[in-house]
KOLZAKE-816281 format. One line per 10 residues: number of its first residue (from 0); for each residue x, y, z of C-alpha. Coordinates in nm, 4 decimals. Layout:
% KOLZAKE-816281
NUM> X,Y,Z | ...
% end
This chain:
% KOLZAKE-816281
0> 6.5240,23.8441,26.6416 | 6.8298,23.7650,26.8395 | 6.6292,23.7520,27.1635 | 6.3926,23.5060,27.0004 | 6.6841,23.2744,26.8781 | 6.8426,23.2987,27.2320 | 6.5245,23.2020,27.4085 | 6.4362,22.9113,27.1440 | 6.7907,22.7919,27.0697 | 6.7132,22.4366,27.1307
10> 6.3932,22.4473,26.9132 | 6.5954,22.6438,26.6465 | 6.8940,22.3860,26.6531 | 6.6372,22.0849,26.6414 | 6.4656,22.2519,26.3547 | 6.7959,22.3057,26.1440 | 6.9169,21.9376,26.2304 | 6.5787,21.7951,26.1132 | 6.5872,22.0160,25.8014 | 6.9472,21.8840,25.7242
20> 6.8780,21.5136,25.8145 | 6.5690,21.5232,25.5811 | 6.7310,21.6875,25.3041 | 7.0234,21.4267,25.3017 | 6.7777,21.1471,25.3157 | 6.5880,21.2846,25.0226 | 6.8883,21.3361,24.8354 | 7.0182,20.9880,24.8984 | 6.6808,20.8536,24.7962 | 6.6603,21.0650,24.4805
30> 7.0193,20.9653,24.3856 | 6.9283,20.5873,24.4697 | 6.6076,20.6251,24.2285 | 6.7967,20.7990,23.9358 | 7.1096,20.5656,23.9593 | 6.8889,20.2492,23.9270 | 6.6947,20.4086,23.6401 | 6.3670,20.3812,23.8253 | 6.3101,20.7506,23.7305 | 6.3851,20.8554,23.3752
40> 6.4228,21.2163,23.3557 | 6.2851,21.3220,22.9993 | 6.2482,21.6999,23.0623 | 6.2916,21.9698,23.3379 | 5.9122,21.9892,23.3643 | 5.8728,21.6158,23.4775 | 6.1772,21.6637,23.6955 | 6.0011,21.9543,23.8888 | 5.6788,21.7747,23.9003 | 5.8362,21.4560,24.0741
50> 6.0341,21.6983,24.3222 | 5.7058,21.8772,24.4068 | 5.5188,21.5310,24.4682 | 5.8180,21.4024,24.6739 | 5.8477,21.7116,24.8782
% end
């Protein structure tokens, strides 16, 4: 595993960076929608359904 990471460090770093950026963007987007009342969360099930659709 260490050798794999050493050989593919650039791809590994790009993957992590992309994941972080996407999660930040989706979090900001989610916060924006919730704060503007566009999405009214009635129950946890609806919340999960919306998250799955957006993912």
